GUTOR-190531 format. One record per residue: y, z, x of N, C-alpha, C, O in turn. Coordinates in pm, whole numbers, plus 50000, padded with zeros to 5 digits. Each point is the difference from the previous one (the first is absolute). Layout:
YZXYZXYZXYZX
...
end
This chain:
510949050680642500514990649908499605002449856500774998849905
497975004850086499415003249876500735011149937500374999649883
499845011550205500675011049943501434997649962500475006549906
500194985250155501434995549965500054994049872500895002549919
498024988150057499954993449873499835009349889500664998949896
498395011250124499755010949894501245007249967500275002549882
500595001550227501155007549981501034991449915500655004949908
499444982450129500984991249928499624999449857500855001349912
497784996550062499664999049857500265012049931500404999649883
499365013750190500185012449922501595001549969500395004449892
500474991750209501475001349981500364990149881500805003649913
498674984850084500354990649890499635005349862500704998249901
498115008850098499565005649876500915011449947500315001249882
500075006650212500935011349969501394994649943500575005249904
499884984050167501304994649956499884994449859500905001649917
497974991750056499814993849872499975010949892500664998849897
498555012150127500005011749911501335006049974500305003449885
500534998250216501325005649979500904990649923500805004249916
499064982450115500894990649920499495000349850500814999249908
497855001850070499565000049867500355012849922500234999649879
499825012050193500435012249944501374999949965500345004449890
500544990850196501424997849974500304992249879500815003949915
498494984450075500104991649888499685006149875500744997949903
498125010350088499635006649880501035010749966500305001949882
500265005550220501005010249968501204993149940500625005549909
499734982650139501204993549949499844995349865500895001749917
497914991850054499774993749877499785010149878500334997149886
499095014650147499675010149896501185003849918499915000049877
501265003350187501115004749921500594988849909500505002049889
499374985750175500454988449908499084998349880500464997649888
498235003650137499124998049881500245010549907499964997349880
500315015450159500225011149903501244997149929500015002249879
501104993050182501204997149936499934988549895500724999749901
498404991550129499864988249916499165003549877499934992349904
499435019650098499225003749875500865002749880499544998249888
501795006550132500895003949893500774986949961500804995350080
498994999049809500674987849956501545002749970500355011349965
500544978750048501375003249961500135003149847499314994249917
501565014850053500315004549866500824989449924501044996050054
498624999449835500884990249921501195007649947499885011049947
501284982650070501145006649944501004988449949499894988250033
501105016949883500954991149958501375005250054500215012150004
500724978750037501215004250067501164993449928499834990449924
501435015350102501274994149962500985001550109499955009750075
500984980549937500905002250106501235007949959500404999649883
500245007850217501195006749970501114990549979500254991150082
500425010849807501074990649962501345006849975500065012249984
501044979850013501275005449976500244999249845499684989949937
500875020350010500315000549857501475002049984500535010350043
500114981249901501495001549980500205006249860499794993649898
500615018750102500105008349876501304994949923501095005450020
498774984849897501044994849921500455009349882501034997649939
498205012950033500395009249888498875004749915499234991549954
500595020650023498925003549905498574999050077499824992750097
499315014749851498654998850065499124992249899499975002949880
499354987450172499104991649918498495002850033499595002350113
499694997449779498545002350017499324988549930500464994649899
498365001650162499144990549933499025008049914499545010650042
500154984549838499165007949914499064990149937500364988349985
498325016249974499164991649928500025004449851500145011849968
499734979049950500085002049852498455003849953499084992150026
500715018749911498715003949926500345002149863501155002549964
497734996549945500175002649862500195015449973499565008650076
501124994049813500055014349962498715006549972499775011750032
499334980349904498715004349972499074988650028500214988549960
498725015350116498884989550035498675006749979499725010950050
499494982349877498675005049965498934990550030500194988149972
498655016050085498834991550018499075003149881499605011449978
500074978349951499145002149875498544997150046499694989150049
499515020249936498514998650031499185001049868500395006649904
498464986650099499105000949887499225012350002499565004650106
500255001149779499225012349979498494996949984499185008950020
500464979149946498644997049977499734987150074500934992650031
497835004649996499544987850072499564988349909499705001549881
500304987550179499444988249922500784987250036500805000050093
498964988849830500604988250029501294998249919499995002049878
501114994350187501164997649935499894986449916499794989250054
500385012549812499854988349910501254995749934500014989449936
501115018650076501244996549934501255005150082499965010950057
501044981649947501295003150067501054997949901499834991349914
501305016050089501154997849902500444986750018500144995250112
500134997449768500514987649986501544999449991500585006549914
500064986350168501474998949995500404985149990499184991550035
501905005349923500484985949983500684996050134500935006450048
498534982550008500684995350128501194990749974500384997449885
500204997750224501174991649987499844987849926500964994249949
497685001350043499744987649934499745003049847499734990649925
500345021250033499755004949868498645002249955499725003249885
499384995150214498565003249974499585014350040500555005950093
498514999249837499475013650037499214998850129499274990350023
500895019550059499235001050129499765015450024500565008749932
498594993750168499725014350034501185005150080500764993050066
499305020649918501065007650056500004998150150498964999650064
502274999249991500094997650148500995010050053500655007349925
499454993050225500995008650051501394995149978500314988150003
500525021549973501394996949959500235000249856501175000449961
497804999349946500175000449860500435013349948499555010350049
501304989649857500375013249936498985005349916499304992049939
500495020950048499005006449915500785011949922501095004550035
498184999649859500505010349912499035012150002498824998950033
501775012749928499195011950006498944999049899500274996449886
498415006950153498924999449902499304986249997498924998749941
501684991150124499334986749993498635000250074499835006650103
499234985849839498684998750068500104988350100500064988349964
499945015650159500134989450107498754993250034500024988350038
498815019149948498594994150020499065008949923500285011449963
498574982450015498965006549925498534996550072499654989050044
499695021749957498574998550052499084995949884500265003449885
498734989550146499084995149879499525012649934499565009550064
500534990249798499745012349916498565000849946499595010349947
499664978950067498674999949926499135011350040499325006349919
500734996250216498935011550051500515012649937499165007749953
502094995350041500525012649948499825000949849499785010949948
500324977449976499974999549856498585003449956499825006849899
499124988350180498615003649962499845014249999499335005049910
501265003250193499785014150007500725006949893499545010349952
501684984150003500725005549878499154998949874499815009649925
499644977350054499224998649886498815008349984499645004749892
499684997250231498845009049998500435014049973499275007149930
501754997250115500495014149964500395001849855499765010449939
500894978450002500435000249865498855000049917500085006249894
498784987350137498764999249926499335013849998499505004449896
500505002550222499455012949997500785010249931499445009549945
501934988750054500765009149928499864998049845500075009449921
499724977950043499824997249860498685006449948499975005649890
498944993650191498685006149969500285015249987499645006349901
501004999050198500245014849989500775004149875499665010149940
501424982150016500695002649876499174998349878500165006949899
498924983550114499054998249874499105012349987499725004949890
499855000050227499135012550007500775012049939499445007849924
501844993450110500865010149941500084998549854499875009849926
500334978250030500134997849858498815002749926500075005449890
498724990750166498755003249938499715015950001499465005449903
500885001150199499785014350008501015006549883499605008749923
501514986850073500965004949907499474997949854500165008949916
499244979650053499394996549869498965009349982499945006049892
499144996650204498915010149979500485013349970499415007249919
501704996850145500565013749988500475001449859499715009849932
501084979350022500565000449860498885000049890500105006449896
498834985850137498825000649914499475013349987499715004649890
500155002350226499425013250000500935009149937499495009149935
501864990250071500925008849924499874998449848500015009549923
499864977750040499934996849855498595006549954499925006349895
499044991950185498665006249950500155014949995499385006049913
501395000650172500195014349996500645004049877499605009949938
501414982850022500795002649876499104999049879499995008649912
499214980250087499064999049887498985011249998499785005949895
499624997150214498965010350019500605013149949499375007349924
501894995750122500645011949956500195001449847499905010849943
500394977649997500155000149849498645002549934499885007149900
499104986650160498615003049945499585013650019499255005449919
501275001250197499625013750030500705009649890499425009749951
501844986750018500595007649897499274999549855499795009849929
499884977350042499184999049876498825008150003499695007149904
499554992050214498665006450009500205014949988499235006649931
501834999350137500245013949993500415004749861499735011449963
500944979649957500355004049860498785000149911499895008049907
499134982250124498844998049925499045013250031499375005949912
500654997450213499235011150053500515013349940499205008849964
502184992650025500435011949938499635000849853499625010849954
500474978649971499534999349858498515003149991499585007149909
499574987650187498635001949992499605015650031498985005349955
501975001450129499775014150020500325008549871499295009449962
501804986549976500305007349876498834998549892499555009549937
500014977650051498904997049902498755007150038499255004249912
500484997550213498755006650046500205015149968499085006149945
502075000150087500245013649977499765003149848499345009749964
501214982149957499905002149848498464998849957499485007149915
499854982450159498584998349962499155012050041499045003749934
501385002150178499325012050044500125012349898499055007449972
502084993749982500255010949904499374997249867499535009449936
500424977950017499314996349874498555001450020499345004949908
500054991250211498595000350018499545014850014498925003549953
501885004950109499765014049997499875007149874499225009349982
501694985349920499955005749863499084992849921499925003049880
499344987750166498994992049929500654992249892499464997849891
501904997550148500654990749905499934985850039500494991149931
498845006850187499974986050052498544997750048499405009250055
500054979349925498734996850028499854997750162500944997650075
497865003649958499764998450150500374986050044500444998550114
499424991649807500234986450038501424997850018500394993350095
500485012449813501554998150012500425008150124500894995550073
498515016249953500365008350123499674991550119500814999050092
498034994949910499594991950129500974987550012500324995650110
500064999749787500904988349996501455003750058500604992050072
499905019649895501205005250050499945003250152500944997550074
497945007949966499695002550139499964987350079500654999050104
498614991549850500014986350064501254993150009500284993150099
500565008649794501334994550006500845006350108500714992750069
499255020549951500715006550103499524995850142500814997650090
497905001749926499524996050130500434985250031500264997050116
499824994049784500374985950024501484999750037500404992550088
500415015749842501445000150027500195005450138500794994350076
498525016949965500195004450141499664989550097500784997250091
498104996949893499624988850093501094988450009500274994550107
500305002649781501044990250006501295004150080500634992250071
499695022049910501115004550082499694999950150500874996850082
497885006749953499664999850146499974985450050500404997250113
499124993949803499964985450041501424994750025500264992950097
500665010849810501404995950000500605005850137500634992850077
499145020149945500595005750133499474993250113500764996950092
497895000349912499474993050116500614986850018500274996250114
499994996349781500604986649997501395000750064500374991450080
500395019149882501295001850050499915002550149500754993850075
498415014849972499765002550140499644987250078500584997650106
498554994649846499604988050070501164990150010500194993950105
500615004449786501104990950006501085005250093500614992050070
499665021249934500905005950083499654997950145500884997250082
497785004349954499544997650139500194984450025500364996450112
499444995349800500204986250017501494996650036500304992350091
500635014449825501424997550021500395004850137500764993650072
498665018849964500475005250128499574990850109500754997550094
498074997449897499454990450100500794987350013500254994950110
500134999849771500874988549994501375001850054500604990950057
499895021349925501385003250059499845000450151500814993750067
498225013149991499765000550142499834986150055500484997250109
498874994449822499754986350048501284992250005500274992350092
500545010049802501294993450003500855004350125500694991750059
499245020349977500815004950125499444992350113500764994350078
497845005249937499414992950121500384985750003500534995150100
499224998249791500344985449984501474997050016500404990150061
500395018849883501504998350021500555001150147500924993250045
498345016550027500325000750140499464987050073500624995350095
498334999849862499514986950057500864988649975500244991550086
500285008249785500874990349958501485000450074500644989750023
499775022450007501225001950077499804995350140500904993850057
497945009050001499694995150131499944984650010500434993850097
499025000649799499874985949999501434992949993500244989750062
500675016949855501274995949978500805001050130500834991450029
498915019450050500625001650129499514988750099500794994950079
497995001749914499524988850082500694987049961500314992050088
499935005849783500824988249961501334999550071500414990050060
500275022049929501315000050061499984998050157500894994050060
498035011450000499884998350148499734985350036500434994950104
498764998049797499674986550042501224990549959500074988550044
500845016549874501194991549971501035000650102500854991150008
499125020150080500985001450102499804989450101501014993550027
497825003350039499864988250088500354987249941500534991050066
499165007949794500304987249931501414997650003500444989050032
500425022549931501404998450005500594998850150501084994450019
498235010650075500374998550140499684985850056500404997450113
498954993949821499784987250039501344991450004500104989550065
500905015949861501304993750003500895006550105500155012249993
500454981050102500975004350103501364998549941500464988749979
500225022149993501314999749925501145003850103499825007150098
501344987449868501195002550090500595013449951500155001949880
500205007450211500625011849961501465000249991500605010349971
500044977750056501444999650004500544985249971499214990650000
502045007849978500674987749990500364996650137500535008250073
499164978549968500344996350134499534985950029500034991349914
499525006550212499514987050050498775002050075499775011150049
499404979249966498834998650077500334997950142500504989350033
499265019750052500244997150142498864994350075500214992550096
498565010749866498864995450067498804999049893499825008849916
499424980350093498914998249915498734998250082499954991250086
499105016349892498655000350090498774995049927498914999050057
501274997749818498754994549928500194987649927501154996149977
497754997049980500054988249926498905001049896499255009750000
500664980849916498915000649904498664997350077499874991050083
499185017449880498674998650074499855009750110498885001850049
502255005149997499905010250108499125011549967500155006149894
498964997050189499175011949972500705012550062500185000950122
500215008649790500725011350050499095012949980499075000549920
501335008950158499275013449991501105009749959501184996950007
498385015549949501055010849973500845002450116499445001850108
501794998449885500915002050100500654988450069500935001350081
498494986349879500524987550061501434997549953500255000249880
500644997850204501484997149967500094985949939499554990250060
501005009249826500124985449936501424995350018500224988250028
500735020349958501514995749999500845010550072499655011849996
501354984650066501115008850045501224996849910500484988650003
500025020749921501104997149918501165009450034499805010850056
501414984849907501185007950037501054999049897500134989849932
500695021650054501154999949917501224997950096500255008350088
500434981249895501094996050087501354999949923500974994150049
499125012149835501225000949930501025007950080501204998849977
498315009350119500865005650106499104999950118498795001049984
501804997950141499274999450112500615010550107501005006749977
498254993950144500435009150094500074992050131499184991650035
501945012350034500174995250146499735010750083500615010749989
498384986950111499535010850087500484995150138499864988450037
500715021350038500404997750137499975013250078499955010949941
500094987950187499865011650092501225002950070500724990650033
499615022249995501295003850067499515008850109498925005849989
501884995650122499835009750107500265014049955500685002149900
498805007550171500185014249971501485003149996500445008749926
500334984050156501435003450012500774995549878501135004549980
498304986649935500694994649897499375004749858500364995049893
498715014650119499355005249864501065007549922500014999649877
500895007350193500965007949928500934992349915500595005549908
499594980250122500834992149935499474995449862500754995149916
497925006950066499284994249891499985011249893499205009250009
501674990049892500095009449893499414994949880500214988449965
498985020249961499334995549877501154998149904500955007849997
498934980949919500934995249910501104991950042500784995049920
499295003550221501094991050054499814985749967498864995550006
502104997249962499864986249962500254991050126500985001150074
498014990349940500074989550119500114986449948499584997249887
501034993550196500064985549973498804993350063499605002850113
499844988049806498804993350039500214985149997500464994749899
499244998350208500214984750001498744993750045499215006550068
500554980749897498894992150046500444986050035500874994049938
498445001050168500434986450045499644989149896500594989249996
498375014349916499594990249903501034998349897500004989549936
500965020750038500994998249899501385004150081500525011149982
499964980550095501215003550069501145001749907500164992849902
500685017450133501085002749916499855008649881500985004249938
497644998850025499735008449901499695013850041499185001850090
501415008349851499845013350046499325009049891500364999449882
498725008250157499215008949915500355015550035500255003450116
499755004849787500355014150039498805008849953499424998849892
500285010050206498935008749984500285014750038500985002750069
498215006549890500245014350036498805004250084498864995449985
501525014050110499025005550087499195011449906500565009949951
498124987150035499215007949915498975008350072499365008749941
500484988750191498965007550076500294998950152500234989150052
499745022150015500084999850151498785008450044499845011849968
499224980350116498795006250037500255012750090500864999750088
498395011349892500265011550078499524999550148500485007250088
498544983849932499494997450139500164986350049500144990949918
499835006850213500144987950061498734992149988498945006249998
501074980049995498934990949999499315001550141500744999250098
497925002949920499395001850125500114986850088500065000650122
499974988849816499994986450068501394996650048500214997650119
500805002249784501374996550048500895012050041501094998150054
498425013949920500735012650032501364999749931500965005450055
499164988449826501234999549914499725006949876498865001449957
502195003149983499915006649867500194990149889501094994449989
497895003049926500184990749890500895004249893499985011549955
500814979150001501005003049882499684989849894499734988550031
500295015749843499774991749883501264998349922500615010149966
499844978150003501084997049914499534992549875499494988850007
500705017649880499624994249875501114990549944501165003849990
498414983449974501014990449954499584994349867498894994949990
501975005549904499694993449875499774985950023500684994050083
498334999949845499624985950023499724993049862498984993449981
502005008449926499754995249865499624984449991499194995849917
501474996050176499684985949998498854996150088499684988250012
499695021450048498814997350094500444991050117499224991750047
501955009749998500494991750113499345004950137499584992350087
500395020349920499315006050124498524999949983499525004649897
499794991150189498484999949993499355007050114500494999850112
498365006649859499355006750116499804992150118499644988349993
500565017650117499874993350135501204994050049500034995850115
501085003249804501254995450053500615009350108499845012249997
500844981450096500685008050101501474999549965500584989249988
500045022849994501375000949959500815008550112499445006950085
501814991749903500875007950093500815010149926500584997149896
499475014750157500815011149933501065004650107499775001050120
501325001349821501125005350085500405014249964500255003349884
499805005050221500345013649988501345002550087500084996150117
500915010449821501265002550066501014989749970499744991149919
501385009750141501274992149972500254990350120499415001950107
501334989249879500374990450104500865006150111501195002449980
498225000050134500625006050124499494992750116498945003150055
501934985949987499504992550115499985007750122500865008550023
498134988850062499745007550128499604990750108499774988149980
500145017950140499554991250117498494996949996499205007149939
500494982450129498504996850008499235009950078500505005450099
498284997349859499175010050067498554994150021499524991549925
499845013950185498674996850013499125007549894500135012149980
498964980249952499175005349898498614997250022499664990250068
499365019049871498584997050009499435003549864500575008449930
498324985550029499405004749865499645014350004499655005550105
500435000949776499675013849993498555002950037499715010650056
499424980849916498605002750030499654999150147498855002250038
502164994350048499724999850138500355013550073499655002050116
501085007549809500465012250057498985011049968499485000949889
500255007450212499075010849988500665013150044500985000350073
498455010349879500505013850043499465002250139498814998150024
502105006450075499545003150127499095012350004500255009949930
498634989450155499085011249990500645012450076499755011449964
501074985850140500505011350082501165008249926500145011950026
500634982149888501095006549934500084996349858499724988749959
500725022449955499974997749862501154990549959499864993149899
501185006250170501114991249974500044986750062500924992349973
498185004650107499974987750077499244989749930499225003349910
500964983650127499394988049939499484991450114500565000850109
498444991249874499464990750089499644987549944499834999449878
500034989550198499484986849962499074995050109500125004450114
499014987049856499194993150096500614985450024500164991849910
500115006550209500524985750037498894992350081499365005450090
500494982649872498954991350061500704992650117501024993349985
498385008450126500594993950127498794991450056498825002849981
501634986750089498974991050073499845004550145500955000150078
497795003749956499655003150143498944992350045498865002649960
501384987250127499104991550057499104992349897498804997850017
501954998249872499314992549902499295008549893499404994949906
500695017850111499375009749902501045006649922501005004050060
498884997749813501015007049911499755014449990499005004449944
501925003350110499725015150014501075006849902501154996049989
498345014349945500835008749914500575011250081499245007650061
502084993949941500715010050075500775009649897500754995049916
499095018150091500655008549910501375002850055500165002950118
500854996249795501425002950039500575009449906499744999249880
501025009850168500855009149920501244992949961500544992250079
499935010149800501174993349939500755009649927499475010049952
501904986950037500965007349915500304991449878500194987950017
499875017549863500184991449879501495003049958500625010250029
499804980149903501255000149928499914999049853499115006349942
501754986349990500044999249862498864990349952499624990950073
499865011149805499054991149939500604989349926501025001749934
498304985950076500664987749930498774994849913499244991750050
500585012749830498914994749927498735004150049499725012050008
499414978250029498665002350057500085000650155498965001050065
502214998649991500185001150143500815013050035500645005649911
499344998950215500715010450048500644996750131499344993350080
501815010449948500654997150131499485009450113499705011849982
500224981650136499565006250127501225000450090500544989450033
499905022050006501165000950082499685001050154500814996550085
497945008549943499595000950137498464996350009499255002649906
500334991650204498574998950024499474986249990498924997350053
501824993149877499554986549989501264990150028501185003550006
498344984050007501044989850014499614988549908498844999149961
502044992750007499824988749915498904991250047500044996450117
499004999949809498904991150036498765007050031498944993850005
501145019950017498735007350022498984998749881500385000149883
498464998850151498914999049899499375013449967499225005550078
501144999849801499435013349967498794998449905499944990249926
499155018550075498864999249919500415006149868500605010849992
499024981249900500235004249865498705003849923499985008049907
498974985650139498645003349930499025002050108499944992250095
499315018049894499025003350096500355010950113499245003550090
502065001249889500465010450100499255012350003499985006550105
499364997749786499255012049988498724999050074499385010350026
500154977550010498654998650069500284996950152499064997150074
502165003549969500304996650140500445011850073500675008749944
498974992050180500415009350093500864994450119499854988450040
501025019850012500954993550110499104993250115499065006150050
501264982249984499264992450095498824991949948499404992650077
500255008649798498924991749948500394984949995501154996049981
497804996250039500184984849977499944997249862499125004949930
501844986750022500034996449855499994984349990500224992650096
499505003449780499944986049968500914998749881499795006649898
501264984650112500914997349897499474990649902499644988950037
500285015249831499454991949891501104996249900500945007949986
499044981349947500974996849907499935008649876500814998249908
end
């Protein structure tokens, strides 16, 4: 009996181990699969499009020119451009206000930069004073040289006369026609005249050396003065850069600073735009790029102004497709003299003529992808429900004509299918996904 009990216990233990092993084997794949979270995607339903004529595209309005104005120097903003409000009172510049080319939109506190300019101007003034003093010394030395040379001429003339007198005295003394005293006096006179000549020459040399030294000093101090003047100009540049100026006539799209804001070099203060003409940007499929000719005139309409039509010309067709939407962007430039079209507006553009056609199934352009297996094939991801889980399935499709931002699908889909429009590049066939708004 004891042995039977032991055998029963052993069998029970083996069964428990087997059951536990099976449970682990079953649970492990589930835990591994749960490690990969669902991929968030956006979807759109396959719809019917009744082609009533012409191809229509939705486009966003952007300014012809848009610039972000950044401060070149840092500091506290202490002034903003003043404009008159609807109540007639002056107020700080706001978004939507018109601006003119060269207008000072904001200014950083100038006191810190003015101190540096004043210091540089003071040093430049001292350097100029040194130049003036050196030039005065040089001029004084030149005047002294002129006077010394005149004295040298007089001394040389007197010396020449003394030589003649001494020569005559020698002859007279030799013939005993002159006394020894007169002879000695003539000799002394010659020696004195020669000494004066040498003294005058020495004075000229001294003054010439002084003039040369003053001239060299002028060059040194002039270089120093030029350097000080360059420093003045360098310090004036940051002072001028305390003013943030508009480079164009337009409007303020965005304002990022107020009085008292501490800004650093490179901080964006305003975004300004020229909207005297605007651009409508839209995407077309590769099958419709050939229809977009530069210079072609298109009709533009907006829901905010029903019945009013604007005319624009195609001014740019991008050479490559957008990596997100896989569409080729086209720009249409539209004159906007009355500023009716504003940045961010959605408008409708019509390409082609009125040619009614049958309804077709269409999907957004950004849902279509090039097939990996064939150069001419296209695919889409369709989200299906499998046991409460949303799974992405890759389907091959055949495309028809394009209709604005959508394209017709002739095979592979049915009306109501949910196709992935955003996030498709991160999904593989069979992946679990999560639809987000």
